[in-house]
C-alpha positions as CSV (number, residue, x, y, z in Angstrom):
1,M,-68.3,-83.3,-6.9
2,P,-66.6,-85.5,-9.5
3,V,-65.3,-88.9,-8.5
4,P,-62.4,-90.8,-10.3
5,K,-63.7,-93.5,-12.7
6,R,-60.8,-95.9,-12.1
7,K,-58.5,-96.6,-9.1
8,T,-55.1,-94.9,-9.3
9,G,-52.4,-97.5,-9.9
10,R,-49.4,-98.2,-7.6
11,S,-46.9,-97.0,-10.1
12,K,-48.6,-93.6,-10.3
13,T,-48.9,-93.3,-6.6
14,H,-45.3,-94.3,-5.9
15,S,-43.9,-92.0,-8.6
16,R,-45.9,-89.1,-7.1
17,R,-44.6,-89.9,-3.6
18,S,-41.0,-90.4,-4.7
19,T,-40.1,-86.8,-3.6
20,H,-41.4,-87.3,-0.1
21,I,-38.0,-88.0,1.4
22,I,-36.5,-86.7,4.6
23,E,-33.1,-85.1,4.3
24,A,-30.5,-84.2,6.9
25,P,-30.3,-80.5,7.8
26,A,-27.6,-78.5,6.1
27,K,-24.4,-77.8,8.1
28,S,-22.0,-74.9,7.9
29,T,-18.9,-74.0,9.8
30,C,-18.5,-71.2,12.3
31,P,-16.0,-68.6,11.2
32,Q,-14.8,-68.0,14.8
33,C,-14.2,-71.5,16.1
34,H,-14.6,-73.6,12.9
35,Q,-17.1,-76.0,14.5
36,P,-20.1,-77.3,12.5
37,K,-23.3,-75.4,13.1
38,L,-26.7,-74.9,11.6
39,P,-26.9,-72.0,9.2
40,H,-28.5,-68.7,10.4
41,R,-28.2,-69.7,14.1
42,V,-25.9,-68.8,17.0
43,C,-22.9,-71.1,17.3
44,A,-23.4,-73.4,20.4
45,E,-19.6,-73.7,21.0
46,C,-18.5,-70.0,21.0
47,G,-21.8,-68.1,21.1
48,Y,-21.0,-65.9,18.1
49,Y,-23.4,-64.9,15.3
50,N,-22.5,-62.6,12.4
51,G,-19.2,-61.7,14.0
52,K,-20.7,-60.6,17.3
53,E,-20.9,-62.4,20.6
54,V,-24.5,-63.0,21.3
55,I,-24.5,-65.4,24.2
56,D,-21.8,-65.8,26.9
57,T,-20.4,-69.3,26.9
58,E,-18.0,-70.4,29.6
């Protein structure tokens, strides 16, 4: 198996890892109650998804 001849420098390592960042999850608004929610998930406030009540919230 081939082995690198020289050590990889810090600049090369840091530039490769520059895209390894953590981002906050995307938010969307519920069309029923206009509260922020995660996309493609049931709204925790009103229980609606895709215009239908999926879970009963009281």
